C-alpha positions in Angstrom: 0.0 0.0 0.0 2.8 2.4 0.8 4.4 1.8 -2.6 1.2 3.0 -4.4 1.0 6.2 -2.3 4.8 6.8 -2.6 4.6 6.3 -6.4 1.8 9.0 -6.6 3.8 11.4 -4.4 7.1 10.8 -6.2 5.8 10.8 -9.7 3.2 13.5 -9.3 -0.6 13.5 -9.6 -1.3 16.1 -12.2 -1.6 13.6 -15.1 -2.1 9.9 -15.7 1.6 9.4 -16.2 2.8 10.7 -12.9 2.1 7.7 -10.7 3.4 5.4 -13.5 6.7 7.4 -13.5 6.9 7.2 -9.7 6.3 3.5 -9.8 9.0 3.0 -12.4 11.4 5.0 -10.2 10.6 3.1 -7.0 10.8 -0.2 -8.8 14.2 0.7 -10.2 15.4 1.6 -6.6 14.2 -1.9 -5.5 16.1 -3.5 -8.3 19.3 -1.5 -7.7 19.3 -2.5 -4.0 18.1 -6.1 -4.6 21.1 -7.5 -2.7 20.2 -5.5 0.4 16.4 -5.4 0.6 16.4 -4.1 4.2 17.4 -0.6 3.1 14.9 -0.2 0.2 12.2 1.3 2.4 14.8 3.8 3.7 15.5 5.0 0.2 11.7 5.1 -0.6 11.2 7.3 2.4 14.1 9.6 1.5 12.7 9.9 -2.0 9.3 10.9 -0.7 10.8 13.5 1.7 13.0 15.0 -1.0 10.1 15.2 -3.5 7.7 16.8 -0.9 10.3 19.4 0.1 12.0 20.2 -3.2 9.7 19.1 -6.1 6.0 19.7 -5.2 4.9 18.6 -8.7 6.9 15.4 -8.5 9.1 14.0 -11.2 6.4 14.8 -13.8 6.9 18.5 -13.0 10.5 18.3 -13.9 9.8 16.3 -17.1 7.1 18.8 -18.2 4.1 16.5 -18.1 2.0 19.0 -16.1 -1.5 19.6 -17.3 -1.6 22.5 -19.7 2.1 23.0 -20.0 5.1 21.1 -21.3 5.4 18.8 -24.2 2.4 17.0 -25.7 3.4 13.6 -26.9 0.0 12.0 -27.8 -1.9 13.1 -30.9 -5.1 13.9 -28.9 -3.1 16.2 -26.6 -1.9 18.5 -29.4 -3.7 21.7 -29.8 -5.2 22.5 -33.2 -3.8 25.5 -35.0 
């Protein structure tokens, strides 16, 4: 349950892709520290704290996925001229 909430916080909640980005990030942390699984929750917690303090929009805010701004990758997201 914590992983889902942490993924939403770390990835951001402005778009559909934010929690997916957060989940990919947390899963990659899990895989990097596979040999020492006891410290994985520590790094999850540190990630959540850093995002809450320094990146209120999450990772998607840095990547430009915020609603109404940034790049538009999908055809139905592009504005008509």
